[in-house]
N, C-alpha and C positions, 0 to 999 in steps of 0.2 A: 436698709437703704444707706446706712452709714458706711458700708463696706463696698459700695459701688466703685469708687475711685481706686482703692487699693487693688480690687480684682481686675479693673481695667489695666492698671499698671503692671500687674503680674502677667496678664495676657500679652501686653506689648513687649515685656521683657522676654517671654518665651518665644514670641514671634521673631524678635531680633536674634535670639539664639538660634532659631531654626534657619534664618537667612545666612548667618555666619557659618553654620554647620554645612549648609548646602554649598557654600563657597570654599569650604575646607580650611577656614580660619579658626582653628581649634582654641586658640587663646581667647579670642573674643567670644566664642561660643560658651566657654566655661565661665567667662566674666558675666555674661548676661544671664546664664542659668543660675549662677550664684546670686545675682541681684534679685532674680525672681524668688529664689529660695529664701533669701533674707527678708524680702518684703512679706512673703507668706508667713514666715515664722513670727515676725513682729505683729502682723495683722491678726493672725488666728492663734 
């Protein structure tokens, strides 16, 4: 139960990365994917 919010944040970061990838904005795609990776690394 304590990891609900970090998992939601990771999901939102990945969703944002997917949106930017679909638009072709690779810099923001990499940024949001890195944010999701960092959050996952710190959480788990």
